[in-house]
MARBA-279330 format. One record per residue (C-alpha): residue in three letters; z, y, x. Coordinates in pm, whole numbers, padded with zeros to 5 digits, always signed. Each point is the difference from the previous one (the first is absolute). Example, Ala and Ser with C-alpha at 12.3 -4.5 7.8 and 13.67 -1.06 7.14 Angstrom:
Ala+00780-00450+01230Ser-00066+00344+00137
// end
This chain:
Unk-00721-02440+02196Unk+00140-00063+00347Unk+00353-00076+00082Unk+00233+00005+00298Unk+00341-00151+00056Unk+00281+00156-00216Unk+00258+00204+00185Unk+00320+00135-00137Unk-00043-00125-00357Unk-00228-00246-00176Unk-00342+00145-00040Unk-00326+00084+00157Unk-00041+00232+00302Unk-00350+00101-00083Unk-00175-00012-00341Unk-00354+00128-00039Unk-00177-00022-00324Unk-00257+00122-00257Unk+00135-00127-00336Unk-00209-00032-00315Unk-00040+00317-00198Unk-00003-00126-00361Unk+00169+00111-00321Unk+00204-00273-00155Unk-00062+00116-00356Unk-00307-00166-00142Unk-00287+00254-00046Unk-00197-00096-00312Unk-00326+00177+00109Unk+00004-00169+00336Unk+00077-00342-00157Unk-00292+00019-00246Unk-00250+00184+00231Unk-00167-00327+00115Unk+00113-00225-00283Unk-00099+00210-00300Unk-00156+00340+00076Unk-00003+00091-00374Unk+00381-00017-00012Unk+00039+00182+00323Unk-00230+00277-00116Unk+00190+00076-00319Unk+00027+00378-00052Unk+00376+00006-00002Unk+00309-00210+00018Unk+00027-00045-00383Unk-00369-00124-00013Unk+00054-00233+00293Unk+00311-00161-00154Unk-00194-00060-00317Unk-00285-00157+00202Unk+00251-00220+00180Unk+00148-00117-00325Unk-00348-00078-00131Unk-00039-00256+00286Unk+00202-00240-00204Unk-00315-00054-00207Unk-00278+00062+00260Unk+00149-00140+00333Unk+00343-00160-00043Unk-00002-00154+00349Unk-00039+00352+00155Unk+00274+00131-00228Unk+00232-00281+00117Unk-00094+00081+00364Unk+00093+00362-00065Unk+00331-00093-00154Unk+00084-00226+00301Unk-00080+00280+00248Unk+00207+00249-00199Unk+00298-00247-00005Unk-00032-00062+00375Unk-00009+00379+00079Unk+00299+00071-00224Unk+00186-00282+00160Unk-00079+00129+00354Unk+00113+00344-00112Unk+00323-00128-00139Unk+00077-00190+00318Unk-00068+00305+00219Unk+00208+00230-00220Unk+00295-00240-00075Unk+00050-00233+00288Unk+00192+00242+00215Unk-00223-00056+00295Unk-00188+00337-00038Unk+00258+00254-00104Unk-00193+00295+00145Unk-00366-00092-00091Unk+00044-00223-00304Unk-00038+00300-00239Unk-00257+00164-00216Unk-00357-00113+00018Unk+00047-00234+00300Unk-00273-00034+00270Unk+00026-00307+00227Unk-00033+00210+00320Unk+00344+00161-00078Unk+00199-00321-00054Unk-00167-00153+00311Unk+00110+00305+00211Unk+00354-00037-00132Unk+00009-00368+00079Unk-00142+00066+00352Unk+00267+00261+00068Unk+00271-00221-00113Unk-00122-00276+00237Unk+00038+00220+00315Unk+00259-00068+00265Unk+00227+00280+00109Unk-00222+00087+00286Unk-00323-00073-00179Unk-00301+00221-00102Unk-00216-00020-00302Unk-00358+00125-00005Unk-00181-00014-00332Unk-00325+00129-00136Unk+00052+00121-00368Unk-00115+00265-00236Unk+00150+00339+00071Unk+00154-00018-00342Unk+00289-00199+00158Unk+00132+00337+00130Unk-00113+00235-00291Unk+00003-00195-00327Unk+00289-00006-00252Unk+00006-00381-00020Unk+00066-00039+00362Unk+00228+00310+00048Unk+00323-00219+00041Unk-00147-00196+00273Unk-00124+00300+00188Unk+00324+00193-00061Unk+00197-00298+00139Unk-00215+00001+00317Unk+00078+00370+00043Unk+00364-00031-00079Unk+00060-00287+00228Unk-00216+00182+00265Unk-00197-00315+00057Unk-00342+00149-00077Unk-00144+00079+00352Unk-00358+00119-00088Unk-00266+00030-00267Unk-00364+00061+00077Unk-00232+00070-00297Unk-00370-00049-00005Unk-00295+00081-00227Unk-00246-00281-00010Unk-00314+00165+00133Unk-00192-00294+00122Unk+00308-00194+00141Unk-00015-00275-00271Unk-00343-00046-00159Unk+00119-00178-00312Unk+00265+00265-00091Unk-00096+00328-00176Unk-00011+00295+00239Unk+00255+00205-00201Unk+00265-00284+00026Unk+00299+00085+00223Unk+00202-00241+00201Unk+00254+00019+00274Unk+00162-00183+00288Unk+00374-00007-00043Unk+00237-00103+00289Unk+00352-00096-00095Unk+00295-00081+00232Unk+00239-00291-00083Unk+00314+00211+00032Unk+00111+00357+00014Unk-00058+00168+00327Unk+00288+00123+00206Unk-00141+00353+00017Unk+00138+00179-00308Unk-00269+00261+00003Unk-00276-00254+00019Unk-00329+00155-00132Unk-00300-00169-00162Unk-00360+00039+00124Unk-00259+00074-00254Unk-00375+00066-00020Unk-00213+00036-00312Unk-00362+00018-00106Unk-00127-00156+00327Unk-00329-00167+00031Unk+00068-00190+00316Unk+00292-00104+00214Unk-00095+00266+00263Unk+00001+00265-00270Unk+00339-00117-00123Unk+00145+00041+00344Unk-00167+00335+00083Unk+00235+00297+00072Unk+00069+00207-00300Unk-00076-00288-00233Unk+00289-00206+00099Unk+00345+00136-00070Unk+00349-00101-00072Unk+00269+00065-00268Unk+00359-00081-00048Unk+00153-00179-00306Unk+00157+00341-00088Unk-00356+00157+00003Unk-00121-00261-00243Unk+00310+00056-00227Unk-00082+00380+00003Unk-00358-00053-00111Unk+00058-00283-00246Unk+00356+00032-00111Unk-00023-00235-00296Unk-00205-00296+00125Unk+00023+00038+00380Unk-00359-00111+00011Unk-00240+00110+00274Unk-00169+00347-00012Unk-00360-00014+00126Unk-00083+00253+00267Unk-00323+00039+00200Unk+00169+00166+00294Unk+00331+00117+00151Unk-00084+00355-00119Unk-00022-00121-00367Unk+00346-00162+00039Unk+00155+00311+00130Unk-00154+00229-00269Unk+00116-00244-00270Unk+00350-00018+00128Unk+00022+00380+00016Unk-00105+00017-00369Unk+00248-00257-00108Unk+00292+00182+00167Unk-00088+00307-00198Unk-00112-00130-00343Unk+00177-00273-00213Unk-00175-00288-00147Unk-00083-00014-00374Unk+00257-00273-00071Unk+00253-00112+00257Unk+00134-00326-00151Unk+00378-00081+00003Unk+00100-00151+00335Unk+00290-00037+00223Unk+00239+00109-00263Unk-00203+00321-00075Unk-00129+00061-00358Unk-00374+00047-00076Unk-00142+00348+00059Unk-00291+00105-00218Unk-00046+00371+00012Unk-00284-00006-00255Unk+00163-00249-00235Unk-00310-00207+00066Unk-00081-00321-00172Unk-00330-00198-00026Unk-00200-00146-00284Unk-00245-00291+00045Unk-00137+00014-00355Unk-00272-00271-00056Unk-00122-00284+00220Unk-00372-00053+00004Unk+00043-00377-00006Unk+00325-00073-00188Unk-00055+00272-00269Unk-00375-00040-00038Unk+00047-00146-00357Unk+00097+00359-00101Unk-00325+00151+00124Unk-00277+00082-00239Unk-00360+00095+00071Unk-00201+00283-00153Unk-00231-00245-00172Unk+00285-00182-00159Unk+00174+00311-00125Unk-00315+00157-00141Unk-00075-00329-00177Unk+00329+00028-00177Unk-00068+00355-00122Unk+00194+00197+00273Unk-00145+00344+00091Unk-00024+00134+00354Unk+00141+00351+00039Unk-00016+00111+00359Unk+00120-00317+00170Unk+00233-00100-00279Unk-00077-00230-00295Unk+00141+00098-00331Unk+00027-00164-00345Unk+00238+00064-00292Unk+00243+00213+00206Unk+00025-00271+00277Unk-00138+00038+00349Unk-00129-00210+00291Unk+00057+00179+00331Unk-00225-00037+00316Unk+00127-00244+00268Unk-00003+00211+00322Unk-00090-00195+00322Unk+00060+00135+00355Unk-00368+00053+00059Unk-00013+00251-00289Unk+00225+00237+00193Unk+00001+00200+00318Unk+00203+00283+00154Unk+00097+00239-00289Unk-00276-00155-00207Unk+00039-00229-00299Unk-00371+00006-00071Unk-00126-00133+00331Unk-00219-00263-00149Unk-00082-00228-00294Unk+00068-00372+00022Unk-00295-00126-00209Unk-00313-00202+00085Unk+00014-00284+00243Unk+00333-00181+00036Unk-00095-00093+00354Unk-00043+00371+00097Unk+00301+00107-00196Unk+00225-00250+00189Unk-00080+00164+00336Unk+00308+00176+00136Unk-00002+00375-00071Unk-00359+00007-00112Unk-00069+00095-00361Unk-00299-00158-00161Unk-00114+00351-00110Unk+00125+00292+00197Unk+00069+00327-00185Unk-00242+00273+00084Unk+00091+00365+00070Unk-00169+00091-00328Unk+00224-00246-00194Unk+00299+00121+00193Unk-00082+00352-00112Unk+00005-00107-00369Unk+00366+00025-00121Unk-00082-00247-00288Unk-00128-00267+00231Unk+00213-00310+00019Unk-00026-00296+00246Unk-00089-00318-00170Unk+00182-00333+00067Unk-00104-00356-00032Unk+00281-00079-00240Unk+00224+00150-00262Unk+00362-00077-00096Unk+00190+00070-00322Unk+00221+00311+00025Unk+00296-00208-00135Unk-00024-00204+00333Unk+00021+00321+00209Unk+00284+00131-00209Unk+00197-00329+00056Unk-00065+00014+00372Unk+00131+00345+00029Unk+00281-00023-00260Unk+00280-00110+00228Unk-00078+00215+00303Unk+00123+00327-00147Unk-00327+00175+00103Unk-00034+00296-00243Unk-00353+00127+00074Unk-00351-00074-00129Unk-00150-00040+00344Unk+00064-00221+00306Unk+00003+00042+00372Unk-00194-00290+00143Unk-00116-00122+00339Unk-00247-00251+00132Unk+00158-00320+00101Unk-00312-00137+00153Unk-00036+00190+00322Unk-00014-00063+00382Unk+00110+00202+00292Unk-00368-00001+00114Unk-00130+00163-00314Unk-00100+00373-00018Unk+00336+00068-00179Unk+00283-00241-00069Unk+00239+00203-00213Unk-00208+00077-00319Unk+00202+00141-00290Unk-00119+00141-00333Unk+00124+00126-00336Unk-00144-00216-00277Unk+00022+00056-00370Unk+00208-00205-00250Unk-00179-00333+00043Unk+00030-00363+00110Unk+00009-00066+00366Unk-00073-00313+00198Unk+00223-00149+00278Unk-00214+00138+00280Unk+00083+00361-00131Unk+00375-00003+00009Unk+00191+00285-00152Unk+00259+00223+00155Unk+00269+00139-00234Unk+00207+00276+00147Unk+00262-00001-00261Unk+00257+00211+00180Unk-00185+00335+00008Unk-00158+00246-00244Unk-00372-00014-00062Unk-00114+00284+00226Unk+00133-00189+00308Unk-00250-00273-00093Unk-00270+00227+00134Unk+00193+00036+00324Unk+00034-00372+00044Unk-00361-00053-00067Unk-00091+00256+00262Unk+00230-00167+00252Unk-00127-00348-00071Unk-00365+00095+00022Unk+00043+00184+00330Unk-00133-00119+00335Unk+00343+00003+00156Unk+00137-00231-00267Unk-00318-00218+00022Unk+00055-00028+00385Unk+00345-00136-00051Unk-00107-00240-00273Unk-00291-00163+00185Unk+00239-00081+00289Unk+00164-00240-00232Unk-00293-00200-00136Unk-00122-00310+00166Unk-00216-00120-00291Unk-00167+00143-00304Unk+00281+00081-00230Unk+00229+00302-00042Unk+00293-00181-00142Unk+00313+00148-00150Unk+00220-00111+00293Unk-00228+00199+00227Unk-00006+00309-00218Unk+00379+00007-00025Unk+00051+00057+00362Unk-00259+00264+00062Unk+00133+00350+00095Unk-00043+00265-00268Unk+00165+00346-00039Unk+00290-00008-00234Unk-00014+00206-00323Unk+00232+00273+00125Unk-00238+00073+00287Unk-00231+00181-00248Unk+00270+00235-00106Unk-00008+00188+00331Unk-00202+00326+00030Unk-00357-00069+00105Unk+00027+00059+00381Unk-00351+00148+00018Unk+00045+00211-00321Unk+00140+00313+00160Unk+00362+00121-00016Unk+00252-00259-00123Unk+00116+00235-00270Unk-00339+00036-00157Unk-00180-00319+00097Unk-00067-00261-00259Unk+00163-00338+00036Unk-00196-00282+00158Unk-00009-00160-00347Unk-00152+00321-00156Unk-00262+00017+00275Unk-00095-00370-00041Unk-00010-00042-00386Unk-00306+00217-00074Unk-00205-00176+00271Unk+00086-00348-00112Unk-00053+00102-00361Unk-00349+00123+00074Unk-00089-00315+00189Unk+00137-00231-00279Unk-00072+00184-00322Unk-00383-00017-00017Unk-00034-00169-00347Unk+00150+00017-00335Unk+00161-00349+00012Unk+00262+00134+00245Unk+00121+00277-00220Unk+00358-00153-00004Unk+00017+00041+00380Unk-00118+00363-00031Unk+00261+00062-00265Unk+00271-00142+00223Unk-00103+00245+00265Unk+00032+00281-00265Unk-00368+00063+00012Unk-00138+00154-00322Unk-00363+00020+00092Unk-00305-00224-00004Unk-00089-00269+00262Unk-00118+00140+00331Unk-00359-00025+00105Unk-00089-00271+00240Unk-00124+00183+00323Unk-00027-00227+00307Unk+00014+00275+00255Unk+00311+00161-00156Unk+00173-00339-00038Unk-00063-00063+00362Unk+00160+00330+00089Unk+00311-00060-00218Unk+00050-00347+00143Unk-00012+00135+00348Unk+00257+00261-00093Unk+00230-00265-00138Unk-00051-00219+00310Unk+00085+00284+00235Unk+00310+00081-00206Unk+00118-00358+00020Unk-00042-00015+00381Unk+00219+00307+00027Unk+00250-00124-00252Unk+00032-00333+00194Unk+00052+00196+00323Unk-00310-00135+00175Unk-00115+00202+00304Unk-00351+00106+00038Unk-00101-00254+00271Unk+00133-00283-00217Unk-00194+00140-00299Unk-00319-00038+00205Unk+00103-00353+00105Unk+00072-00098-00364Unk-00334+00126-00131Unk-00186-00164+00289Unk+00164-00329-00123Unk-00221-00004-00307Unk-00337-00104+00153Unk-00174-00058-00325Unk+00080+00352-00120Unk-00120+00132+00333Unk-00325-00204-00005Unk-00074+00101-00359Unk+00048+00372+00075Unk-00210-00013+00321Unk-00283-00166-00178Unk-00013+00259-00280Unk+00099+00326+00197Unk-00214-00005+00318Unk+00244-00182+00222Unk+00311+00198-00111Unk+00325-00154-00110Unk+00025+00257-00287Unk+00319-00138-00150Unk+00191+00018+00329Unk-00138+00346+00079Unk+00088+00141-00338Unk+00358-00142-00012Unk+00075+00126+00349Unk-00137+00342-00084Unk+00231+00018-00302Unk+00289-00146+00198Unk-00030+00264+00270Unk-00008+00281-00253Unk+00312-00138-00169Unk+00174-00043+00339Unk-00086+00363+00097Unk+00142+00125-00333Unk+00325-00203+00043Unk+00046+00145+00359Unk-00067+00347-00119Unk-00317+00025+00199Unk-00190+00110-00311Unk+00139+00257-00235Unk-00127-00162-00317Unk-00003-00351-00150Unk-00269-00228+00145Unk-00341+00030-00165Unk-00056-00281-00225Unk-00203-00056-00318Unk+00016+00349-00130Unk-00010-00071-00363Unk+00284-00243+00016Unk+00217-00014-00202Unk-00227+00009-00299Unk+00014+00294-00232Unk+00363+00071-00050Unk-00033+00069-00367Unk-00062-00367-00062Unk+00331-00101+00150Unk+00298+00054-00220Unk+00228+00207+00222Unk+00334-00145+00108Unk+00326+00119-00137Unk+00363-00025+00118Unk+00097-00216-00292Unk+00217-00301+00070Unk+00003-00255-00280Unk+00240-00300+00003Unk-00217-00305-00025Unk+00160-00181-00300Unk+00006+00306-00215Unk-00358+00097+00084Unk-00113-00358-00069Unk+00164+00015-00341Unk-00150+00335-00094Unk-00351-00099+00109Unk+00021-00336-00177Unk+00111+00172-00319Unk-00267+00264+00018Unk-00266-00265+00054Unk+00129-00206-00287Unk+00001+00293-00252Unk-00353+00102+00068Unk-00248-00198-00215Unk-00300+00118+00212Unk-00074-00037+00379Unk+00229+00231+00191Unk-00102+00233+00268Unk+00214-00017+00315Unk+00024+00379+00013Unk+00128+00014-00357Unk+00284-00238+00075Unk+00095+00190+00299Unk+00014+00321-00198Unk+00208-00171-00252Unk+00246-00131+00246Unk+00059+00335+00163Unk+00040+00162-00334Unk+00261-00248-00101Unk+00207+00052+00309Unk-00004+00384+00005Unk+00117+00183-00310Unk-00122+00345+00119Unk-00334-00108+00117Unk-00050-00206-00321Unk+00063+00308-00217Unk-00243+00213+00203Unk-00290-00257+00001Unk+00047-00106-00357Unk-00010+00365-00093Unk-00336+00025+00173Unk-00127-00304-00183Unk+00119+00141-00337Unk-00172+00321+00064Unk-00328-00169+00087Unk+00017-00272-00262Unk+00142+00223-00273Unk+00225-00284-00110Unk+00373+00013-00062Unk+00141-00275+00226Unk+00300-00048-00225Unk-00245-00134-00257Unk-00255-00152+00223Unk-00086-00291-00231Unk-00339+00136-00095Unk-00100+00034+00370Unk+00112-00359+00064Unk-00201-00122-00292Unk-00307+00178+00111Unk+00035-00140+00349Unk-00013-00355-00144Unk-00340+00082-00163Unk-00161+00168+00313Unk+00006-00039+00380Unk+00336+00142+00107Unk+00040+00279+00233Unk+00301+00043+00234Unk+00185+00238-00224Unk+00005-00222-00314Unk+00079-00312+00202Unk+00310+00126+00169Unk+00110+00188-00308Unk+00003-00336-00181Unk+00181-00167+00286Unk+00265+00266+00029Unk+00058+00010-00371Unk+00070-00375-00012Unk+00196-00013+00328Unk+00226+00294-00060Unk+00089-00129-00340Unk+00113-00331+00144Unk+00264+00116+00248Unk+00349-00059-00148Unk+00309+00198+00071Unk+00087-00206+00311Unk-00348+00055+00160Unk-00093-00363-00052Unk-00368-00039-00075Unk-00059-00293-00234Unk-00332-00037-00187Unk-00164-00292-00180Unk-00361+00024-00100Unk-00253-00228-00156Unk-00314-00081+00202Unk-00288-00245+00015Unk-00203-00168-00275Unk+00284-00238-00067Unk+00271+00266-00027Unk+00182-00082+00319Unk+00312+00203+00060Unk+00035+00201+00311Unk+00341+00117+00098Unk+00064+00265+00262Unk+00358+00066+00097Unk+00170+00227+00259Unk+00374-00066+00035Unk+00280+00120+00204Unk-00127-00153+00318Unk-00326+00208-00023Unk-00217-00311+00005Unk-00283-00049-00232Unk-00040-00321-00200Unk-00322-00093-00154Unk-00017-00299-00231Unk-00323-00067-00189Unk-00161-00263-00216Unk-00276-00123+00011Unk-00065-00035+00376Unk-00311+00199-00009Unk+00198+00301-00115Unk+00275-00067+00253Unk-00261+00022+00271Unk-00117+00331-00151Unk+00350+00137+00020Unk+00048-00103+00361Unk-00330+00155+00076Unk+00089+00329-00156Unk+00305+00020+00218Unk-00179-00122+00306Unk-00290+00242-00023Unk+00236+00287+00069Unk+00197-00158+00274Unk-00078+00311+00193Unk+00283+00175-00195Unk+00252-00216+00181Unk-00051+00161+00335Unk+00004+00373-00076Unk-00371+00025-00059Unk-00019+00141-00343Unk-00325+00205-00030Unk-00073+00286-00235Unk-00287+00227-00082Unk-00013+00327+00186Unk+00092+00226-00293Unk+00360-00135+00011Unk+00207+00225+00236Unk+00128-00227+00274Unk+00300+00211+00052Unk+00121-00105-00347Unk-00014-00363+00085Unk+00275-00022+00257Unk+00236-00228-00184Unk+00158-00338+00056Unk+00084-00275-00248Unk+00273-00227+00117
// end
């Protein structure tokens, strides 16, 4: 550090430094790596803590040294957080470089300048967002030049990113002062090259990262301009409350970080230990006496639209590599709808239920993404639908609670698109896709999918964008039986789709082209965006004779769609001709509008009164029949004629259904009989039934406020009741589906 004479206020005129880059929190593995490799090499945190406790007998002096190091680290952390000297950087998992940078800045004179060499995370990470936001707000940040370490520092890994930050001691007089940036440079000359070096205003940063005001990461001025244009058209997923404005969350999105691989490792069981206790493997679930252990999904088991990307078995060393499964799934395995990806660990289903219980998530599937990703990977935004299972902290879960289930398909298509990926990777300076980053990424709002598909022909006859997207996402996602709940939520009544790599590629290109158009990205910018994925380009060129197949196909579809939108072509753009899948397997939509609380009560009651597993279609029939007297009479008359049973004395049919696999007719006859007999003169539905081996009482009540109340004991039955309501959340948003024999014209009714 060099100093000069202070000027207008006490402080240094020039501060230059390269502070230490060390986490303050004690890292157990690092501490024991040289002192006791056996402790450092424990398979998980729970085993390591047990090994550390065992040092009291085997090596008490080392244990004392560890306790002293832990006490010292905790004391340092407490000082940095609580002393008041580091209000901006004394937060979260503190790194010494951040508090050094804050101290250096505070030591500047009014006319001073700070030049500091630190990790790029100072501008992009959540723990330093207050410091960077303050630099931007006070307009004292003058420049930031980011570098990738390709041979610049021999002792630092080549993937590590660092930057040179220049800070002024006081706010400049120029109110429109702009900040100079350069990213991903490999040398000083490259950082200063035309096109690589660009400038942004504080308002630009607020537009691109409205919540954190952290720094977006652009490779060029062109990237910055494209991104700003996108953000002006498309809202972010969650705009946090700020400056007196309430939070805006179009998707009603919340996040779930279910299980931590270190802190929750005591809950994890291995295959050997479960089999030794008599548990039986069924698919990738273990079962015994009605209880289940669910697979623990890790990020490397998933990929784009694929929850069976790989098995995490075999070598722990190999399985720990980012994004690389120990055993990759073959095409043959993918084509087997019964094939399940195998994890390293299993977790009791009760733990999963407890984790989901308070979220309000009603479905038996999750939308997950890989947290472990870099902006230099082939793809950064990697989302998949995974079955009801345990999920680790590097596979966070998105819960769009504010929309109906079919819109989940639209959200997945959006988040897996190249245009979204392009905006996401501009925010990542390290190797983590954190919640704070995802919140401020631009995504089309739910209502955007209600518009007529712009390349689908005349607006009066064109499907909505949602109807165009759903069958494509469904075919990509539903390739195995374990995602049947997702298929049901999409109103799909058929089997899983065959895994066909060529067809899947075409569908994904169609979805990507659609998203480029929906985001309003012009063709030249589409080309630029696709060229910004060098790993994808290199992969294609190696496999397809020097052609960037992905780019060529997306542009071809994009051009066809654009022509259809402009009227240059008389018919909708040619796409995968057999999409959507056979229409007979989709339950056709009606015009029915069902008030949520009443529908929830009806469905809950129907589920409670059926002793055997209930088919989704049967419940939907029953619901419509309950709400429409004329249609009920007609359809029940058809059933009576076919079954030869007088429905006024349907007890024999109900009894027979208890002894044999029930068909749709007997199931909803039972449900209707019980439900209709339980409505009192005031239209209040109040039913109490006995359920569960311990005779727990389940109460379903619909009062004057049209809200369903479900109270159940024991807890296991309470969960079943909620699940029954949740499985048919689709009813809430006018998406009741019926079989084709029901005349749609007779279903135009509204329940208020």
